[in-house]
C-alpha positions in Angstrom: 70.7 -46.3 -17.2 69.8 -45.3 -20.8 70.1 -47.5 -23.8 70.2 -46.1 -27.3 69.8 -48.1 -30.6 70.4 -46.5 -34.0 69.1 -47.6 -37.3 68.7 -46.3 -40.9 72.2 -46.2 -42.2 73.2 -47.6 -45.5 74.7 -46.9 -48.9 73.4 -44.0 -51.0 74.6 -42.0 -54.0 75.7 -38.4 -53.7 72.7 -36.1 -53.6 70.5 -38.8 -52.0 68.8 -38.9 -48.6 68.7 -41.1 -45.5 66.8 -40.9 -42.2 68.5 -42.2 -39.1 66.5 -43.2 -36.1 67.5 -43.5 -32.4 65.2 -45.3 -30.0 65.9 -44.6 -26.3 64.9 -46.9 -23.4 65.6 -47.1 -19.7 65.6 -43.9 -17.6 64.2 -41.8 -20.5 62.8 -39.2 -18.2 66.3 -38.2 -17.2 67.5 -37.2 -20.7 68.3 -33.5 -21.0 69.5 -33.5 -24.6 70.2 -35.8 -27.5 72.4 -35.6 -30.5 74.0 -37.2 -33.4 77.8 -37.6 -33.8 79.8 -39.1 -36.6 83.3 -40.5 -36.9 85.0 -41.0 -40.3 88.1 -43.2 -40.7 91.1 -41.5 -39.3 89.1 -38.5 -37.9 87.8 -37.4 -34.5 84.2 -38.0 -33.5 82.3 -34.8 -34.1 79.0 -33.4 -33.2 76.6 -33.3 -36.2 73.3 -32.1 -34.6 71.8 -31.8 -31.2 68.4 -31.1 -29.7 67.6 -30.1 -26.1 64.6 -30.9 -24.0 63.4 -27.4 -24.7 63.5 -27.9 -28.4 66.6 -25.9 -29.2 68.7 -27.3 -32.0 72.3 -26.9 -33.1 74.1 -28.1 -36.3 77.6 -28.4 -37.5 78.3 -25.8 -40.2 79.1 -28.6 -42.6 75.5 -30.0 -42.4 73.4 -26.9 -41.7 70.7 -26.6 -44.3 71.0 -30.3 -45.3 70.4 -32.2 -42.1 67.4 -31.9 -39.7 67.2 -33.3 -36.2 63.8 -34.0 -34.7 62.2 -36.0 -32.0 59.0 -37.9 -31.3 58.5 -38.0 -27.5 55.7 -40.5 -27.7 57.9 -43.0 -29.4 61.1 -42.1 -27.4 62.8 -41.6 -30.7 65.2 -39.0 -32.2 65.6 -38.7 -36.0 68.3 -37.3 -38.3 67.0 -36.5 -41.7 70.0 -36.2 -44.1 69.4 -34.7 -47.5 71.8 -33.7 -50.3 74.3 -36.2 -49.0 78.0 -35.8 -50.0 80.8 -38.3 -50.0 82.4 -36.4 -47.1 79.3 -37.3 -45.0 80.5 -40.9 -45.0 81.0 -42.0 -41.4 79.7 -44.1 -38.6 76.9 -42.1 -37.0 76.3 -42.4 -33.3 73.3 -41.3 -31.2 74.1 -39.8 -27.8 72.1 -38.7 -24.8 73.0 -36.4 -21.9 71.6 -37.3 -18.5 72.6 -34.4 -16.4 76.0 -35.8 -15.9 76.7 -39.1 -17.5 76.5 -39.5 -21.3 75.4 -42.5 -23.2 76.1 -43.7 -26.7 74.4 -46.0 -29.2 76.3 -48.7 -31.1 76.6 -46.6 -34.3 75.2 -47.0 -37.8 77.3 -46.8 -41.0 76.5 -44.2 -43.6 78.3 -44.5 -46.9 77.8 -41.9 -49.7 79.2 -42.8 -53.1 80.2 -40.2 -55.7 
């Protein structure tokens, strides 16, 4: 079993920055990849960024060049640095982990970007 807890969301003006954190606990050794998803009102949940155990990263086109995913293995934590935020980035952001088969989700953290 894997537990994921996100933090770092909040209210920010357009052009500002936030850093989200996701702390993993439980069967951490079994995690193959982690990522950040977001879901805006009335929209499908979408992948924002992902990082594999090998260090490969992927980003949605809408955030590439503005967001950076990173990890600190010693702290069992994954981060999402969000710069140059836009109102369209407003969503609930979820941390996710892939454990070979099952996937796990955090509770979500709200990011609101005002114009």
